[in-house]
PLY file of the C-alpha trace (Angstrom):
ply
format ascii 1.0
element vertex 146
property float x
property float y
property float z
element edge 145
property int vertex1
property int vertex2
end_header
65.67 70.58 39.03
66.18 74.34 39.34
69.04 75.13 42.10
68.74 77.89 44.28
70.15 81.59 43.87
72.25 80.75 46.56
73.63 77.92 45.07
73.96 79.69 41.73
75.76 82.33 43.54
77.87 79.86 45.77
79.48 78.37 42.72
79.85 81.54 41.11
82.13 82.57 44.09
84.28 79.31 44.00
84.53 79.52 40.28
86.12 83.19 40.74
88.11 81.81 43.93
89.47 78.77 42.04
90.76 81.06 39.12
92.75 83.25 41.17
93.82 80.57 44.08
96.46 83.07 45.81
94.12 85.91 45.75
91.88 87.09 49.01
88.72 88.01 47.74
86.94 91.07 49.48
83.24 91.04 50.34
82.71 94.25 48.39
85.01 93.33 45.33
82.87 89.92 44.95
79.53 91.92 45.83
79.72 94.51 42.97
81.11 91.65 40.93
77.91 89.22 41.46
76.03 92.62 42.07
74.58 90.97 45.27
74.37 93.33 48.50
77.27 92.59 50.76
74.64 91.25 53.35
73.69 88.16 51.34
77.34 87.40 50.00
78.56 87.33 53.69
75.98 84.60 54.27
77.04 82.51 51.18
80.53 82.85 52.40
79.71 82.28 56.04
77.98 79.12 54.80
81.12 78.12 52.15
83.37 78.42 55.42
81.35 76.25 57.69
81.61 73.62 54.83
85.42 74.16 54.81
85.53 75.04 51.15
86.43 78.56 52.28
88.72 80.60 54.56
88.39 84.28 55.74
90.60 86.43 56.95
90.22 90.02 58.11
92.46 92.92 57.76
95.36 93.98 55.14
95.59 91.20 52.66
92.74 89.87 54.20
89.37 88.31 52.16
88.25 85.05 51.26
90.17 82.50 49.50
89.90 78.61 48.89
90.50 76.34 52.47
91.81 73.56 50.02
92.84 73.17 46.22
90.41 73.23 43.80
90.92 69.58 42.03
90.07 68.68 45.77
86.58 70.00 45.41
83.66 68.09 43.53
80.79 69.67 42.67
77.86 67.24 43.59
79.21 67.23 46.93
79.31 71.18 46.83
76.01 71.47 45.61
74.64 69.41 48.33
76.27 71.21 50.87
74.80 74.77 49.33
71.15 72.94 49.15
71.00 71.22 52.01
67.81 72.22 53.82
66.10 72.79 50.30
64.14 69.73 49.37
63.85 68.87 46.00
59.92 68.08 46.20
57.78 68.92 49.19
57.58 65.13 50.09
61.12 64.98 50.82
61.12 67.91 53.50
61.92 66.37 56.95
58.16 66.57 57.77
57.38 64.77 54.88
55.15 67.95 53.39
51.97 67.33 51.86
51.87 64.98 49.59
48.47 63.53 49.52
49.30 60.43 48.08
51.49 58.45 50.85
52.60 54.98 50.59
51.05 54.64 47.15
53.36 57.37 45.44
55.74 55.33 43.49
57.22 58.60 42.08
59.39 59.77 45.23
61.73 56.76 45.00
62.45 57.56 41.49
62.96 61.43 42.19
65.48 60.36 44.55
67.77 58.26 42.09
67.52 60.82 39.55
68.60 63.71 42.57
71.48 60.96 43.47
72.44 60.67 39.68
72.51 64.40 39.02
74.89 64.79 42.21
76.77 61.87 41.38
77.39 63.57 37.82
78.42 66.72 39.03
81.12 64.84 41.61
82.85 63.32 37.95
83.85 67.55 37.67
86.20 69.28 40.21
85.95 72.97 40.52
89.36 73.29 38.95
87.67 71.78 36.03
85.61 74.84 36.07
87.74 77.78 37.50
87.53 81.06 35.27
90.75 82.08 34.80
91.57 85.94 35.98
91.71 87.07 32.24
88.12 85.93 31.55
86.52 87.15 34.99
88.26 90.80 34.18
87.04 90.90 30.22
83.53 88.96 29.96
80.57 89.25 31.65
81.31 86.07 33.53
78.78 86.93 36.50
75.77 87.90 34.34
72.54 85.85 35.13
71.40 83.48 32.31
0 1
1 2
2 3
3 4
4 5
5 6
6 7
7 8
8 9
9 10
10 11
11 12
12 13
13 14
14 15
15 16
16 17
17 18
18 19
19 20
20 21
21 22
22 23
23 24
24 25
25 26
26 27
27 28
28 29
29 30
30 31
31 32
32 33
33 34
34 35
35 36
36 37
37 38
38 39
39 40
40 41
41 42
42 43
43 44
44 45
45 46
46 47
47 48
48 49
49 50
50 51
51 52
52 53
53 54
54 55
55 56
56 57
57 58
58 59
59 60
60 61
61 62
62 63
63 64
64 65
65 66
66 67
67 68
68 69
69 70
70 71
71 72
72 73
73 74
74 75
75 76
76 77
77 78
78 79
79 80
80 81
81 82
82 83
83 84
84 85
85 86
86 87
87 88
88 89
89 90
90 91
91 92
92 93
93 94
94 95
95 96
96 97
97 98
98 99
99 100
100 101
101 102
102 103
103 104
104 105
105 106
106 107
107 108
108 109
109 110
110 111
111 112
112 113
113 114
114 115
115 116
116 117
117 118
118 119
119 120
120 121
121 122
122 123
123 124
124 125
125 126
126 127
127 128
128 129
129 130
130 131
131 132
132 133
133 134
134 135
135 136
136 137
137 138
138 139
139 140
140 141
141 142
142 143
143 144
144 145
């Protein structure tokens, strides 16, 4: 299973915020740290805000902050929100995709079960469990893609 870059960066943003929850993160700072355009970062922040994970404030002292404690944010739910609209396989698309096997396919059910197990395993972890400490974020290349 491969997560989208949108989800990858969304998780990185949340990990950064969880490491310093009282700080408001500007889009410029986060974009620089992530190596993303401000436009792409803004789309991710907006998605996180619509999902109720992040709050944004304008003006001096503003920025993006977690909308609730990191200990209350489960990773499986977060990945599910960020991956929304990105089916694991084509046949999971709302229109059924282009599967030529139809009713004879016995793989689809197993893939759905595997996806549910993946998200359930992630739900055993909270954002607080993987938060980046401000020191780590400042001294290590924590945002370098793997």
